[in-house]
Backbone as numpy.savetxt, mean C-alpha at the origin, in Angstrom:
# Nx Ny Nz CAx CAy CAz Cx Cy Cz
-16.46 8.02 -24.03 -15.39 8.20 -22.77 -14.06 7.18 -23.03
-12.72 8.24 -23.07 -11.64 7.06 -23.13 -11.41 6.37 -21.95
-11.08 5.11 -22.24 -11.10 3.90 -21.54 -9.59 4.62 -20.21
-8.58 4.88 -20.44 -6.99 5.26 -20.19 -7.53 6.34 -19.20
-8.40 6.94 -19.43 -8.87 8.57 -18.40 -9.99 8.13 -17.70
-10.78 6.90 -17.69 -11.51 6.52 -16.74 -11.10 6.33 -15.28
-11.68 6.86 -14.20 -11.13 6.59 -12.67 -11.21 5.54 -12.25
-11.80 4.29 -12.58 -11.97 3.01 -12.67 -10.39 2.77 -13.03
-9.86 3.09 -14.07 -8.51 2.78 -14.15 -7.56 3.35 -13.46
-7.89 4.26 -13.26 -7.04 5.06 -12.49 -6.62 4.76 -11.17
-7.73 4.07 -10.49 -7.65 3.75 -9.30 -7.12 2.28 -9.31
-7.51 1.91 -10.68 -6.75 0.39 -10.47 -5.40 0.15 -10.67
-4.86 1.12 -11.28 -3.44 1.73 -11.40 -2.71 1.91 -9.95
-3.89 2.54 -9.39 -2.98 2.90 -7.97 -3.26 1.44 -7.02
-3.97 0.52 -7.31 -4.33 -0.15 -6.28 -2.89 -1.24 -6.86
-2.93 -1.33 -8.23 -1.33 -2.49 -8.16 -0.11 -1.66 -7.79
0.16 -0.22 -7.41 1.07 0.53 -7.36 1.13 0.44 -6.05
0.15 0.26 -5.32 0.41 -0.51 -3.31 0.96 -1.81 -3.72
0.23 -2.41 -4.25 0.63 -3.68 -4.35 2.00 -4.01 -4.49
2.64 -3.28 -5.41 3.89 -3.53 -5.78 4.85 -2.65 -5.02
4.35 -1.76 -4.56 4.94 -1.06 -2.96 5.33 -2.17 -1.92
4.30 -2.72 -1.93 4.75 -3.29 -0.47 5.51 -4.95 -0.80
5.44 -5.04 -1.91 6.77 -6.18 -2.99 7.75 -5.49 -2.66
8.01 -4.22 -2.90 9.13 -3.39 -2.71 9.93 -3.34 -1.45
8.89 -3.06 -0.66 9.19 -2.78 1.25 9.68 -4.51 1.43
9.01 -5.50 1.02 9.36 -6.65 1.79 10.80 -6.95 0.93
10.94 -6.61 -0.25 12.54 -6.99 -0.41 13.65 -6.33 -0.14
13.26 -5.20 0.30 13.68 -4.10 1.63 14.48 -4.55 2.64
13.19 -5.14 3.26 13.23 -6.05 4.52 12.79 -7.29 4.86
13.70 -8.09 4.29 13.49 -9.50 4.06 12.86 -10.16 5.68
13.43 -9.30 6.64 13.02 -10.29 7.91 11.67 -9.88 8.19
11.35 -9.28 7.31 9.31 -8.84 7.82 8.73 -9.37 6.29
9.24 -9.41 5.37 8.74 -10.19 4.39 7.17 -10.78 4.80
7.22 -11.78 5.49 5.47 -12.29 5.46 4.70 -11.74 6.21
5.48 -10.87 7.42 4.49 -9.71 7.52 4.01 -8.89 6.81
4.90 -8.07 5.63 4.45 -7.34 4.49 3.58 -7.99 4.30
3.41 -9.29 3.68 2.44 -9.89 3.14 1.15 -9.74 3.37
0.96 -9.67 4.44 -0.11 -9.94 5.25 -1.24 -8.57 5.50
0.19 -7.68 5.73 -0.24 -6.14 5.39 -0.93 -6.02 4.24
-0.30 -6.74 3.37 -0.48 -6.29 1.64 -2.04 -6.83 1.82
-2.42 -8.31 2.00 -3.48 -8.53 1.46 -4.69 -7.97 2.47
-4.08 -7.72 3.69 -5.09 -6.40 4.60 -5.54 -5.02 3.63
-4.27 -4.65 3.29 -4.80 -3.26 2.09 -5.82 -4.00 0.93
-5.55 -4.98 0.29 -6.03 -5.18 -1.10 -7.56 -5.53 -0.67
-8.03 -6.92 0.72 -8.82 -7.24 0.95 -9.81 -5.63 1.15
-9.15 -4.51 2.03 -9.94 -3.23 2.33 -10.17 -2.57 0.88
-9.21 -2.91 -0.03 -9.36 -1.78 -1.27 -9.20 -0.44 -1.37
-8.04 -0.63 -0.37 -7.21 0.32 -0.31 -6.08 0.69 -1.55
-5.89 1.83 -1.90 -4.90 2.44 -2.74 -3.68 2.97 -2.61
-2.64 2.94 -2.84 -1.58 3.62 -3.08 -1.52 5.06 -2.48
-2.66 5.75 -2.95 -2.58 7.46 -2.91 -3.77 7.32 -1.37
-3.89 6.23 -0.85 -4.64 6.32 0.41 -3.95 6.28 1.66
-3.04 5.23 0.96 -2.15 4.90 1.72 -1.78 5.80 3.11
-1.13 7.14 2.64 -0.66 7.97 3.91 -1.42 8.82 4.49
-2.71 8.66 3.60 -4.28 9.39 4.33 -5.06 8.40 5.58
-4.25 7.02 5.60 -5.66 6.47 6.57 -4.57 6.73 7.99
-5.56 6.63 8.90 -5.53 7.07 10.29 -5.15 5.42 10.85
-4.61 5.85 12.11 -4.29 5.02 12.98 -5.37 3.89 13.26
-6.51 4.40 13.79 -8.06 3.25 13.40 -7.89 2.65 12.44
-7.93 3.18 11.17 -8.25 2.11 10.00 -7.09 1.58 9.98
-5.97 1.70 9.99 -4.56 0.86 9.92 -5.19 -0.69 11.08
-5.63 -0.21 12.11 -6.32 -1.18 13.33 -7.58 -1.84 12.67
-8.62 -1.20 12.57 -9.20 -2.40 12.28 -9.07 -3.20 11.16
-8.08 -2.95 10.37 -7.92 -3.88 8.75 -6.86 -4.99 9.69
-6.57 -4.68 10.95 -5.43 -5.50 11.42 -3.67 -5.94 11.06
-3.69 -3.96 10.97 -2.07 -3.73 10.91 -1.78 -2.77 11.55
-0.90 -3.86 12.76 -0.16 -3.14 13.81 1.01 -1.92 13.44
0.69 -0.97 14.78 1.63 0.06 14.29 2.77 0.10 13.75
3.84 -0.32 14.24 5.30 -0.34 13.81 5.10 -0.53 12.19
4.32 -1.37 11.62 4.18 -1.59 9.93 3.45 -0.54 9.08
2.57 -0.22 10.08 1.84 0.89 9.47 2.18 2.23 9.28
3.75 2.28 10.54 4.53 3.31 10.26 5.68 3.36 8.84
5.89 1.92 8.72 6.79 1.73 8.03 6.09 1.91 6.14
4.89 1.47 6.32 4.20 1.55 4.98 4.16 2.98 4.93
3.64 3.84 5.97 3.69 5.36 5.45 4.79 5.80 5.08
6.13 5.84 6.18 6.94 6.62 6.00 7.77 6.09 4.34
7.50 5.44 3.90 8.91 4.88 2.56 8.01 5.24 1.55
6.65 5.88 1.54 6.10 5.73 -0.35 6.80 7.22 -0.83
7.24 8.40 0.07 7.78 8.95 -0.85 9.16 8.78 -1.88
9.81 7.89 -1.10 10.95 7.27 -1.53 10.82 6.56 -2.49
9.45 5.41 -2.47 9.36 4.15 -3.59 8.89 5.67 -4.71
8.19 6.43 -4.10 7.81 6.88 -5.19 9.21 7.27 -6.28
10.10 7.94 -5.64 11.57 8.40 -6.87 12.16 7.19 -7.63
11.13 6.18 -7.19 12.35 4.61 -7.65 11.31 4.48 -8.59
10.17 5.01 -9.21 9.51 4.83 -10.38 9.80 5.52 -11.80
């Protein structure tokens, strides 16, 4: 099995992409950087990936402690972030 095509590697890349995405958001909105880093940590601890981010429900965000405003910001900028890659 080719390690680069392994689902585990692919998911790892998506986790890294999520972490980089939240960093990117924090740079764009420095007044919210501290709170976004808390969101980043909650998403990391939950094992979420960038691909999963837009599919998370309000209840899932609430369960990991991310408020509505941050949930909307995290989900709304995914496509714009993809365009920067």
